[in-house]
C-alpha positions as CSV (number, residue, x, y, z in Angstrom):
1,M,18.7,-33.9,56.3
2,N,17.9,-37.2,55.3
3,P,20.1,-38.3,52.4
4,I,17.1,-40.7,51.1
5,F,14.4,-37.8,51.5
6,L,16.8,-35.6,49.4
7,D,16.9,-39.1,46.9
8,W,13.0,-38.9,46.6
9,A,13.0,-35.2,46.4
10,C,15.4,-34.9,43.7
11,T,13.5,-37.6,41.5
12,L,9.8,-36.5,41.9
13,L,11.0,-33.0,41.3
14,L,13.0,-34.4,37.9
15,G,9.9,-36.6,37.0
16,I,7.6,-33.7,37.1
17,I,10.0,-31.6,35.1
18,T,10.6,-34.2,32.5
19,F,6.1,-35.1,32.7
20,T,6.0,-31.6,32.1
21,L,8.7,-30.9,28.8
22,T,6.7,-34.0,27.4
23,Y,3.3,-32.7,28.0
24,V,4.1,-29.1,26.2
25,Y,6.2,-31.4,23.5
26,L,3.5,-33.7,23.1
27,D,0.9,-30.8,22.8
28,S,2.5,-28.9,20.6
29,R,3.2,-31.4,17.8
30,K,-0.4,-32.1,18.7
31,T,-1.6,-28.3,17.8
32,R,1.0,-28.0,14.8
33,A,-0.8,-30.9,12.9
34,L,-3.8,-29.1,13.2
35,L,-2.3,-25.6,11.8
36,P,-1.7,-24.8,8.0
37,P,1.8,-26.6,6.6
38,G,4.9,-24.8,6.8
39,P,9.1,-24.9,7.0
40,R,10.9,-25.7,10.7
41,A,11.3,-22.9,13.0
42,L,14.1,-22.2,14.5
43,P,13.7,-21.5,18.2
44,L,13.8,-17.0,19.1
45,L,14.7,-16.4,14.9
46,G,11.6,-18.7,14.1
47,N,11.6,-18.5,9.8
48,I,13.7,-15.5,9.5
49,I,16.6,-17.8,7.9
50,Q,13.5,-18.7,5.1
51,L,13.3,-15.5,4.3
52,F,16.8,-14.0,4.3
53,G,18.5,-12.6,1.5
54,K,15.5,-12.1,-0.7
55,D,12.8,-10.1,-1.2
56,L,9.7,-10.7,0.7
57,H,7.6,-11.3,-2.0
58,I,9.8,-13.4,-4.0
59,A,10.5,-15.8,-0.5
60,L,6.7,-15.9,0.2
61,T,6.3,-17.2,-3.1
62,D,8.9,-19.6,-3.5
63,L,7.7,-21.4,0.3
64,S,4.1,-21.6,-1.0
65,K,5.3,-23.7,-4.7
66,T,6.2,-26.1,-1.6
67,Y,3.5,-25.7,1.0
68,G,1.1,-24.7,-1.0
69,D,-1.9,-21.9,-0.6
70,L,-1.6,-21.4,3.2
71,V,2.1,-20.7,4.7
72,W,2.6,-21.5,8.8
73,L,5.6,-19.0,9.7
74,K,7.0,-18.1,12.8
75,L,9.1,-14.6,12.6
76,G,10.4,-14.0,15.9
77,G,7.5,-15.0,18.8
78,E,4.8,-14.1,15.9
79,S,2.9,-16.3,14.4
80,V,2.1,-15.3,10.9
81,I,-0.1,-17.2,8.0
82,V,1.2,-16.3,4.2
83,I,-2.0,-16.4,1.9
84,N,-0.9,-17.3,-1.4
85,T,-4.1,-18.1,-3.6
86,M,-7.5,-15.7,-4.8
87,N,-9.4,-18.5,-3.2
88,A,-7.9,-18.8,-0.1
89,V,-8.0,-14.5,0.3
90,V,-11.6,-14.8,-0.7
91,K,-12.4,-17.6,1.6
92,S,-10.6,-15.3,4.7
93,F,-10.7,-11.6,4.1
94,V,-14.4,-12.0,2.2
95,R,-16.5,-15.0,3.6
96,Q,-14.6,-14.1,6.7
97,G,-13.9,-10.3,6.6
98,R,-14.9,-9.6,10.4
99,V,-12.3,-12.0,11.6
100,F,-9.0,-11.5,9.6
101,S,-9.4,-7.4,9.4
102,G,-7.5,-6.9,12.7
103,R,-4.3,-5.4,12.5
104,P,-1.0,-6.9,14.7
105,R,-0.8,-5.3,18.0
106,T,3.0,-5.6,18.6
107,R,4.3,-3.2,15.4
108,K,7.1,-0.8,17.2
109,T,7.3,1.1,13.9
110,V,3.3,1.9,14.1
111,E,3.7,2.4,18.0
112,V,6.2,5.4,17.8
113,M,4.6,6.7,13.8
114,L,1.3,7.4,15.8
115,G,2.2,7.9,19.3
116,D,-1.0,8.8,21.4
117,G,-3.3,8.8,17.7
118,H,-4.6,6.8,15.5
119,D,-5.0,6.7,11.8
120,I,-7.0,4.7,9.7
121,C,-4.5,1.9,7.7
122,M,-3.2,1.1,10.8
123,N,-6.4,1.2,13.5
124,D,-7.4,-1.8,14.6
125,V,-11.4,-2.6,14.1
126,G,-13.8,-1.2,16.3
127,P,-15.6,1.4,17.0
128,E,-13.0,4.3,15.9
129,L,-12.1,2.9,13.2
130,K,-15.6,2.6,11.5
131,F,-16.3,6.4,12.3
132,H,-13.2,7.3,11.0
133,R,-13.7,5.4,7.7
134,K,-17.2,7.1,7.1
135,I,-15.9,10.5,7.2
136,V,-13.2,9.4,4.4
137,H,-15.3,7.9,2.4
138,H,-18.2,10.2,2.5
139,F,-15.8,13.1,1.6
140,L,-14.1,11.5,-1.4
141,A,-17.4,10.0,-2.4
142,S,-18.4,13.2,-2.6
143,Q,-15.6,14.5,-4.5
144,T,-16.1,11.6,-7.1
145,K,-19.9,11.7,-7.4
146,Q,-22.1,14.5,-5.9
147,G,-19.4,17.2,-6.5
148,K,-17.3,15.6,-9.3
149,D,-16.8,19.4,-10.7
150,K,-14.5,20.3,-8.6
151,L,-12.4,17.1,-9.0
152,T,-13.1,17.5,-12.5
153,N,-11.3,20.8,-12.4
154,I,-8.6,20.2,-10.2
155,L,-7.4,16.5,-12.3
156,H,-7.7,18.8,-15.9
157,Q,-5.7,21.7,-13.8
158,E,-2.5,19.5,-13.6
159,A,-3.2,17.7,-16.8
160,G,-2.5,21.0,-18.2
161,S,0.5,21.3,-15.7
162,F,1.7,17.7,-16.8
163,H,1.2,18.4,-20.5
164,Q,3.4,22.0,-20.2
165,T,5.9,20.6,-18.2
166,L,6.3,17.6,-20.8
167,E,6.3,20.5,-24.2
168,E,9.4,21.7,-22.0
169,L,11.4,18.4,-21.2
170,C,10.2,17.4,-25.2
171,K,11.6,20.4,-26.6
172,S,15.2,20.2,-24.6
173,G,15.4,17.0,-26.1
174,K,17.7,15.6,-23.0
175,P,17.2,12.8,-21.1
176,F,15.3,12.9,-18.2
177,D,14.1,11.3,-15.0
178,P,10.2,11.6,-14.6
179,K,9.7,10.7,-11.1
180,F,9.7,14.1,-9.9
181,D,7.4,15.6,-12.2
182,V,5.0,12.9,-12.3
183,A,4.8,12.9,-8.3
184,R,4.4,16.8,-8.1
185,V,1.0,16.5,-9.7
186,V,-0.4,13.6,-8.4
187,A,0.5,15.3,-5.3
188,N,-1.7,18.4,-6.4
189,V,-4.6,16.2,-7.1
190,L,-4.5,15.0,-3.7
191,C,-3.5,17.9,-1.9
192,Q,-6.0,20.3,-3.6
193,C,-9.0,17.9,-2.4
194,I,-7.7,16.6,0.8
195,L,-5.5,20.1,2.0
196,N,-6.4,22.9,-0.3
197,K,-3.0,23.2,-1.3
198,R,-0.8,22.6,-4.6
199,F,3.2,22.4,-5.5
200,A,3.6,25.2,-7.9
201,K,6.8,23.4,-9.1
202,V,9.4,20.9,-8.1
203,D,11.2,22.9,-5.2
204,E,12.4,22.1,-1.6
205,E,9.4,21.7,0.0
206,F,8.4,19.4,-2.3
207,H,11.2,17.4,-2.1
208,T,11.1,17.5,2.0
209,Q,7.8,15.9,1.6
210,L,8.7,13.1,-0.6
211,R,11.8,12.4,1.9
212,I,9.7,11.9,4.6
213,I,7.0,9.7,2.5
214,Q,9.7,7.7,1.6
215,D,11.1,7.2,4.7
216,I,7.5,6.0,6.4
217,V,7.2,4.0,3.6
218,D,10.4,2.4,3.7
219,N,10.5,1.6,7.8
220,I,6.8,0.1,8.0
221,E,7.2,-2.1,5.0
222,S,5.5,-5.7,5.8
223,F,8.4,-6.9,8.1
224,N,10.9,-4.1,9.3
225,I,14.1,-5.8,11.8
226,V,12.7,-3.1,14.4
227,D,9.1,-5.0,14.8
228,M,11.2,-8.1,14.7
229,I,13.4,-7.1,17.3
230,P,12.0,-4.4,19.1
231,W,15.0,-3.6,21.5
232,L,17.4,-2.6,18.2
233,E,15.6,0.6,18.6
234,H,18.1,1.8,21.5
235,F,20.4,1.1,18.7
236,P,22.1,3.6,15.9
237,V,20.1,2.3,13.5
238,P,20.3,4.5,10.3
239,S,17.4,3.9,8.9
240,W,15.7,3.9,12.1
241,K,16.8,7.5,12.8
242,R,15.8,9.0,9.6
243,F,12.6,7.5,10.2
244,K,12.1,9.5,13.3
245,K,13.5,12.4,12.2
246,S,11.1,12.5,9.5
247,L,8.1,11.6,11.6
248,A,8.8,14.7,13.6
249,K,9.3,16.9,10.1
250,K,5.5,15.5,9.2
251,D,4.1,16.0,12.9
252,D,5.6,19.6,12.3
253,W,4.0,20.1,8.8
254,M,0.5,18.8,9.5
255,A,0.4,21.1,13.0
256,N,1.1,24.0,10.5
257,V,-1.5,23.1,8.1
258,L,-4.1,22.9,10.8
259,K,-3.0,26.1,11.7
260,E,-3.5,27.9,8.7
261,H,-6.8,26.3,8.3
262,R,-8.7,27.1,11.5
263,E,-7.2,31.0,10.9
264,T,-8.7,30.8,7.7
265,I,-12.1,29.0,8.0
266,T,-15.0,30.3,6.7
267,E,-18.4,28.7,8.7
268,G,-20.7,26.3,6.1
269,V,-18.2,26.0,3.4
270,S,-15.8,22.5,3.3
271,R,-12.6,23.5,1.2
272,D,-11.3,20.0,1.9
273,L,-11.2,17.0,3.9
274,V,-9.0,18.9,6.7
275,D,-12.4,21.3,6.7
276,T,-14.4,18.6,7.1
277,M,-13.1,17.0,10.1
278,L,-12.4,20.5,12.1
279,F,-15.8,21.3,11.4
280,L,-17.2,17.9,12.9
281,Q,-14.5,18.7,15.9
282,M,-16.5,22.0,16.4
283,E,-19.1,19.8,16.3
284,A,-18.4,17.5,19.0
285,T,-17.2,20.7,21.2
286,A,-20.3,22.4,20.9
287,T,-22.4,19.4,22.0
288,N,-19.7,18.2,24.4
289,N,-19.2,14.9,22.7
290,T,-16.3,13.7,24.3
291,V,-16.3,10.6,22.4
292,D,-16.1,12.4,19.1
293,L,-14.5,14.8,20.5
294,G,-11.6,12.1,21.1
295,R,-11.6,10.6,17.9
296,L,-11.0,14.3,16.3
297,S,-8.2,14.8,18.3
298,D,-5.7,17.1,16.2
299,C,-3.4,14.6,16.2
300,N,-6.0,11.6,14.7
301,I,-6.6,14.4,12.0
302,G,-3.0,14.5,11.4
303,H,-2.3,10.6,11.0
304,I,-5.2,10.6,8.6
305,V,-5.1,13.4,6.1
306,Y,-1.2,12.5,5.5
307,E,-2.2,9.0,5.9
308,L,-4.5,9.6,2.4
309,F,-1.8,12.2,1.4
310,G,1.6,10.7,1.6
311,G,0.0,7.2,0.6
312,G,-1.5,8.3,-2.2
313,I,1.4,9.8,-4.0
314,E,3.6,6.6,-3.4
315,S,1.6,4.3,-4.7
316,T,0.2,6.3,-8.1
317,T,3.0,7.7,-8.5
318,M,5.5,4.1,-8.6
319,S,2.1,2.8,-11.1
320,I,2.9,6.0,-13.2
321,L,6.7,5.2,-13.5
322,W,5.4,1.4,-14.0
323,F,3.5,1.9,-16.9
324,M,6.2,4.3,-18.4
325,I,8.8,1.5,-18.2
326,Y,6.5,-1.1,-19.8
327,M,4.9,1.4,-22.5
328,I,9.2,2.2,-23.4
329,R,9.5,-1.9,-23.6
330,H,6.7,-2.5,-25.9
331,P,6.3,0.3,-28.2
332,E,3.7,-1.6,-30.6
333,W,0.9,-0.8,-27.3
334,Q,2.4,3.2,-27.3
335,D,0.9,3.1,-30.9
336,R,-2.1,1.6,-30.0
337,I,-3.0,3.5,-27.2
338,Y,-2.0,6.5,-29.5
339,Q,-4.7,5.6,-31.9
340,E,-7.7,5.1,-29.0
341,L,-6.8,8.4,-28.0
342,K,-6.6,10.4,-31.2
343,S,-10.1,8.7,-32.5
344,K,-11.6,10.1,-28.9
345,T,-10.5,12.8,-27.6
346,D,-10.5,16.8,-28.5
347,E,-7.7,18.5,-29.4
348,S,-6.3,19.0,-25.8
349,G,-5.9,15.6,-26.1
350,I,-6.9,14.6,-22.4
351,P,-9.1,11.5,-21.8
352,S,-12.2,11.7,-19.2
353,P,-11.0,10.2,-16.2
354,F,-14.7,9.8,-15.5
355,D,-15.2,7.6,-18.7
356,R,-12.4,5.2,-18.7
357,G,-14.6,2.7,-20.2
358,S,-14.5,4.7,-23.7
359,Y,-10.7,3.8,-23.8
360,P,-10.6,-0.2,-23.1
361,I,-6.8,-0.5,-24.8
362,L,-5.7,2.0,-22.1
363,E,-7.4,0.8,-19.1
364,A,-6.1,-2.8,-20.8
365,C,-2.4,-1.4,-20.5
366,I,-2.4,-0.3,-17.0
367,K,-4.6,-3.2,-15.6
368,E,-1.7,-5.5,-17.1
369,V,1.2,-3.4,-15.3
370,L,-1.0,-3.1,-12.0
371,R,-1.1,-6.7,-12.2
372,I,2.7,-7.7,-13.2
373,A,4.8,-4.9,-11.7
374,C,2.0,-5.8,-8.2
375,V,3.0,-2.1,-6.6
376,L,2.0,-3.4,-3.4
377,P,3.7,-6.4,-3.6
378,V,3.0,-7.7,0.4
379,G,0.1,-6.1,1.6
380,F,-0.1,-5.0,5.5
381,P,-0.6,-7.0,8.0
382,H,-3.9,-8.7,9.1
383,R,-4.5,-10.1,12.4
384,T,-7.2,-12.7,13.2
385,M,-9.4,-11.6,16.0
386,S,-10.5,-14.7,16.7
387,D,-9.8,-18.3,17.1
388,T,-11.1,-19.9,13.2
389,T,-10.5,-22.0,10.2
390,L,-9.3,-22.0,6.5
391,D,-9.0,-24.5,4.3
392,G,-9.1,-27.1,7.3
393,Y,-6.7,-25.5,9.2
394,H,-7.1,-23.8,12.8
395,I,-6.0,-20.6,12.8
396,P,-5.7,-19.3,16.4
397,K,-6.7,-16.0,17.6
398,D,-4.1,-13.2,16.9
399,T,-2.1,-14.5,14.4
400,M,-0.5,-12.0,12.0
401,V,-1.8,-12.8,8.4
402,I,-0.4,-11.6,5.3
403,M,-1.7,-11.7,2.0
404,N,1.1,-12.1,-1.2
405,I,-0.4,-10.2,-3.8
406,W,2.5,-10.7,-5.9
407,G,1.9,-14.5,-6.2
408,I,-1.2,-14.2,-6.9
409,H,-1.2,-12.0,-9.4
410,H,1.8,-14.4,-10.5
411,D,-0.3,-17.3,-10.0
412,D,0.3,-19.7,-13.1
413,Q,-2.5,-21.7,-12.1
414,S,-5.2,-18.4,-12.7
415,W,-2.9,-16.5,-15.2
416,K,-1.2,-18.1,-18.3
417,D,2.3,-17.0,-18.9
418,P,1.8,-14.6,-15.7
419,Y,5.8,-13.6,-16.1
420,V,5.2,-11.9,-19.6
421,F,3.3,-8.3,-20.2
422,N,0.0,-8.9,-22.2
423,P,-2.7,-6.5,-22.2
424,E,-4.8,-8.6,-24.3
425,R,-5.9,-10.6,-21.1
426,F,-8.0,-7.6,-19.9
427,L,-9.6,-7.1,-23.5
428,H,-10.5,-10.4,-24.1
429,H,-13.8,-12.3,-21.9
430,N,-12.0,-14.7,-19.8
431,P,-13.2,-13.6,-15.9
432,S,-11.7,-16.8,-14.9
433,E,-8.0,-15.4,-15.7
434,R,-8.9,-12.0,-14.2
435,Y,-10.3,-13.0,-10.6
436,S,-7.1,-13.5,-9.6
437,Y,-6.8,-9.2,-9.8
438,L,-6.3,-7.0,-6.7
439,P,-4.3,-4.2,-6.8
440,F,-6.2,-2.0,-4.4
441,G,-6.4,-5.2,-1.8
442,I,-9.9,-6.5,-0.8
443,G,-12.6,-7.0,2.1
444,N,-13.0,-4.8,4.6
445,R,-9.8,-3.2,4.2
446,V,-10.0,-1.7,0.5
447,C,-7.8,1.2,-0.1
448,L,-10.6,4.3,0.3
449,G,-8.4,6.3,-2.1
450,S,-8.6,3.5,-5.1
451,V,-11.4,5.7,-6.9
452,I,-9.4,8.5,-7.3
453,A,-5.8,6.3,-7.5
454,K,-7.9,4.4,-10.6
455,M,-8.8,8.3,-11.8
456,E,-4.9,9.9,-11.7
457,V,-3.0,6.9,-13.4
458,F,-5.7,7.0,-16.2
459,L,-5.2,10.5,-16.9
460,F,-1.7,11.2,-16.6
461,C,-0.6,8.0,-18.7
462,G,-3.6,8.7,-21.2
463,C,-2.2,12.5,-21.5
464,L,1.2,11.4,-22.0
465,L,1.0,9.2,-24.7
466,S,-1.6,11.4,-26.4
467,K,0.8,13.8,-27.9
468,Y,4.5,11.7,-27.0
469,S,6.2,8.5,-27.5
470,I,8.3,7.1,-24.9
471,K,11.7,6.0,-25.7
472,C,15.0,4.8,-23.9
473,P,17.8,7.4,-24.3
474,E,20.4,6.7,-27.2
475,N,22.7,3.6,-25.9
476,E,21.1,3.2,-22.7
477,P,19.7,-0.4,-21.6
478,L,16.1,-0.2,-21.6
479,P,14.4,0.3,-17.8
480,D,15.1,-2.9,-15.6
481,T,11.4,-5.0,-14.9
482,K,13.1,-5.6,-11.5
483,G,12.2,-3.4,-8.6
484,L,13.3,-1.7,-5.2
485,S,11.2,-4.0,-2.7
486,G,9.7,-2.9,0.1
487,L,6.3,-1.5,1.2
488,T,5.6,-0.6,-2.4
489,M,7.8,-2.0,-5.4
490,R,10.5,0.9,-7.0
491,P,11.5,1.4,-10.4
492,L,15.2,1.5,-10.1
493,P,15.5,4.7,-11.3
494,F,15.5,5.3,-15.0
495,K,15.5,8.5,-18.0
496,I,13.0,8.6,-21.0
497,I,13.5,10.8,-23.8
498,L,10.1,12.5,-25.6
499,E,9.1,12.7,-28.9
500,E,6.2,14.6,-30.3
501,R,4.0,13.0,-32.5
502,K,2.9,14.5,-35.5
């Protein structure tokens, strides 16, 4: 071949490569200039280095101090925008709720957890999600409004059970970890509403369910290492192995629940959410409605029911435990709540969860605990459904969206002394401060179970302080306010003693 031709060909090829790389580089710089500010990303790794070694909510809050309300990150190959202030949340999740209500498509944990089925929390926006949310919303509304007598009876039953347990623990005079006793009564309210089942005691079956919930929650936190590096699923990662075993146990348990319900179901009598969904499934079968029948598969029913059960137990139990910690550290508020309860409840000492407005001090303390402890520090990831703009910045379609709830609850531009426990901020008329508050989310994806969760936290916290003061065991340090961060913020293990009020 002619050497001159080879020289020209090589020169031309080098020129094309140089032009292409230069064009890509300049185009990426132009595109980056339109995006929100953020730290420089490394090839392949992205900004994982900036998050390494810190709790996620702390790392994101630290980045917000440098880059502002909106922070742009790259996590592996995923583009991420972090929203750090309430104003930006309203502009995105409320005013552009439809655009910001998708879910990330590429999460390995969700893919393994759901298999061929769909739930509500992780499902993408579409007719199926709307269908499922409508069923659950109507059911929960029937429990808290039209059919509230049933829920009232359940709540009073579990309040009585909680009182009995506390009385036994108080008489023993020994320090105890309250976690499992709190989790049992919280679980029983949810179980009776959605599964027509209750746990009479903290037994092995109950511990098994708690372990399953904990393994699932630990692995579907906002950024799981297997989500960022999917091929790690083929390696013996201990947490991943536990996750898959727990999923198998969860699926077996739900299969038995559905089997028991089918064997005992009575036409026209809905005992719980499972019955409600099975009736709809039978109706779809009778009318040959293949679309609804697909949406009401056993797999989908199992995912939706367990999601409400597991998610409700985890977040509500952690809220009550954090309440205990802050009451131990601030006994003056225990005394104020006790005086309020003493003046407004009957001899049972059980405040009505349907009349929370009559107990402003208890309500203020609960709200302040939910703010400062921030049980869900970083919300479930969302995804943009189309290209959009936010605060003048370009946000491309399929961007992962993270709401930094911790940063919003601790924003010193919104809250005075945000790291100080001060329920007074919820007792005085100061709406501008209370604006930056969203313990149950916001917009199209707001927590469906928030109404029952608020009732449970109010009821069990009220029951506890109506007859007892909570104290730290002698010669023990006060419970730590720094928790174990994951999907939820869990308190470090602690023990308490109860002192009966005379």
